C-alpha positions as CSV (number, residue, x, y, z in Angstrom):
1,M,2.1,-9.9,-1.7
2,Q,5.8,-10.7,-2.0
3,K,5.3,-12.0,-5.6
4,Q,3.6,-8.7,-6.5
5,L,6.6,-6.8,-5.1
6,D,9.2,-9.0,-6.9
7,V,7.9,-8.1,-10.3
8,L,8.2,-4.4,-9.8
9,P,10.9,-2.3,-11.6
10,D,13.9,-1.9,-9.3
11,E,13.4,1.9,-8.6
12,T,9.7,1.4,-7.9
13,Y,10.5,-1.6,-5.6
14,K,13.0,0.5,-3.6
15,Y,10.5,3.4,-3.2
16,I,7.6,1.1,-2.2
17,A,9.7,-1.0,0.2
18,A,10.8,2.2,2.0
19,K,7.2,3.4,2.2
20,I,6.0,0.1,3.5
21,Q,8.7,0.1,6.2
22,Q,7.6,3.6,7.2
23,L,4.0,2.4,7.8
24,A,5.2,0.6,10.9
25,E,5.9,3.9,12.6
26,N,3.1,6.0,11.0
27,P,0.3,4.0,9.3
28,L,-1.3,7.2,8.0
29,P,1.5,9.4,6.6
30,D,1.0,12.5,4.4
31,G,-0.2,11.6,0.9
32,V,-2.1,8.5,1.9
33,I,-5.6,8.3,0.6
34,K,-8.6,6.5,2.2
35,I,-10.3,4.2,-0.2
36,K,-14.0,5.1,-0.5
37,G,-16.4,2.3,0.5
38,A,-14.0,0.6,2.8
39,D,-13.8,1.2,6.6
40,N,-10.0,1.1,7.2
41,E,-8.5,0.7,3.8
42,Y,-5.9,3.1,2.4
43,R,-3.5,3.4,-0.6
44,I,-0.1,4.7,-1.3
45,R,0.6,6.0,-4.8
46,S,4.0,5.5,-6.5
47,G,3.9,6.5,-10.2
48,D,1.7,3.9,-12.0
49,Y,1.6,1.5,-9.0
50,R,-0.6,1.5,-5.9
51,V,-0.2,-0.2,-2.5
52,R,-3.5,-1.1,-0.8
53,Y,-3.4,-1.7,2.9
54,E,-5.7,-1.9,5.9
55,V,-5.1,-0.4,9.4
56,D,-6.5,-2.1,12.5
57,D,-6.3,0.5,15.3
58,R,-7.4,-2.0,18.0
59,E,-4.8,-4.6,17.2
60,L,-2.2,-1.9,16.1
61,T,-1.5,-3.8,12.8
62,V,-1.1,-2.8,9.2
63,L,-2.2,-5.5,6.7
64,L,-0.8,-5.2,3.2
65,L,-3.4,-6.2,0.7
66,Q,-2.0,-5.5,-2.8
67,C,0.8,-3.9,-4.7
68,K,-0.1,-3.7,-8.4
69,H,-0.3,-1.4,-11.4
70,R,-3.1,1.2,-11.0
71,K,-5.2,-0.4,-13.8
72,D,-5.3,-3.7,-11.8
73,V,-5.2,-2.8,-8.1
74,Y,-8.9,-1.9,-7.6
75,R,-10.4,-4.9,-9.5
76,K,-12.0,-7.5,-7.2
């Protein structure tokens, strides 16, 4: 995940890093979309980039899955 963040443009990186830090306090903030077909998977949108993450309510954890350009983030 860190490698994916390191290649982002500076302004995008700053915005996404702030959003990721906010997930610690509120894993489902306004503007977050649940990914269809997945139980606890969500996405944050930032311009042409997407952050996919999973929320485990029982363990109280947020697992970051991907941070990529929108054309690549949903490919398996």
